[in-house]
C-alpha positions in Angstrom: 72.3 27.1 2.1 70.9 30.4 3.5 74.4 31.6 4.2 75.4 31.6 0.6 72.8 33.3 -1.5 75.1 33.9 -4.4 75.7 30.1 -4.8 72.0 29.4 -4.4 71.1 32.0 -7.0 73.5 30.4 -9.5 71.9 27.0 -8.9 68.4 28.4 -9.4 69.6 30.2 -12.5 71.0 26.9 -13.8 67.5 25.4 -13.3 65.8 28.2 -15.3 66.8 26.7 -18.7 64.3 24.3 -20.2 67.0 22.0 -21.6 68.6 21.7 -18.2 65.3 20.9 -16.6 64.8 18.0 -19.1 68.3 16.8 -18.2 67.5 16.9 -14.5 64.3 15.1 -15.1 66.1 12.4 -17.1 68.8 12.1 -14.5 66.2 11.7 -11.8 65.7 8.2 -13.2 69.4 7.4 -12.4 72.9 7.8 -13.6 73.2 8.4 -17.4 76.0 8.5 -19.9 76.4 11.7 -21.9 75.5 9.7 -25.1 72.1 8.7 -23.6 71.4 12.3 -22.6 72.3 13.4 -26.2 69.8 10.9 -27.6 67.1 12.1 -25.2 67.5 15.8 -26.0 68.5 15.8 -29.7 71.0 18.6 -29.2 74.6 18.8 -30.3 77.5 17.5 -28.2 79.0 21.0 -27.6 75.6 22.2 -26.4 75.2 19.3 -24.0 78.7 20.0 -22.7 77.8 23.6 -22.0 74.7 22.6 -20.1 76.5 19.9 -18.1 79.3 22.3 -17.2 76.8 24.7 -15.7 75.0 21.9 -13.9 78.3 20.5 -12.6 79.7 23.9 -11.5 76.6 24.6 -9.5 76.9 21.2 -7.9 73.5 20.1 -9.1 75.0 17.2 -11.0 77.9 14.8 -10.2 80.1 13.6 -13.1 82.1 10.4 -13.2 84.6 9.6 -15.9 84.7 6.0 -17.1 87.3 5.6 -19.9 86.2 7.9 -22.7 82.7 8.2 -21.3 81.3 10.6 -18.8 78.4 9.5 -16.6 76.2 12.0 -14.8 74.0 11.7 -11.8 72.0 14.1 -9.6 73.5 15.6 -6.5 70.4 14.8 -4.3 72.0 16.6 -1.3 72.0 19.8 -3.3 68.4 19.4 -4.3 67.5 18.7 -0.7 69.2 22.0 0.3 67.2 23.8 -2.3 64.0 22.1 -1.1 64.6 23.2 2.5 65.3 26.8 1.4 62.0 26.9 -0.6 60.1 25.5 2.4 61.6 28.1 4.7 60.5 30.8 2.3 57.0 29.5 2.2 56.9 29.3 6.0 58.1 32.9 6.4 55.3 34.2 4.1 52.6 32.2 5.9 53.7 33.2 9.4 53.3 37.0 9.1 49.7 37.5 10.1 50.4 40.5 12.4 49.2 43.1 9.8 52.0 45.4 10.8 53.8 47.0 7.9 55.8 49.9 9.1 
């Protein structure tokens, strides 16, 4: 993850939208059909499609087509990568106790 900061920045930007956070939280319970996500959010289908496109393009969410329905699930590996990156940042900040600045 550290090698591709552009990709990481896009994933974090995708997570900065409140609707997408609700979607992620809902998908954390398991795979969901787009119609169930629509019911949960009370948004229009085009708006949901926009959000899901962003989440899919950033590889935060997997999509699976089943007939005319699309089912979404979290890409837990991607979230694990983000978690490891955040942990590495918090370790870096805590390890600099030297007091040297210049």
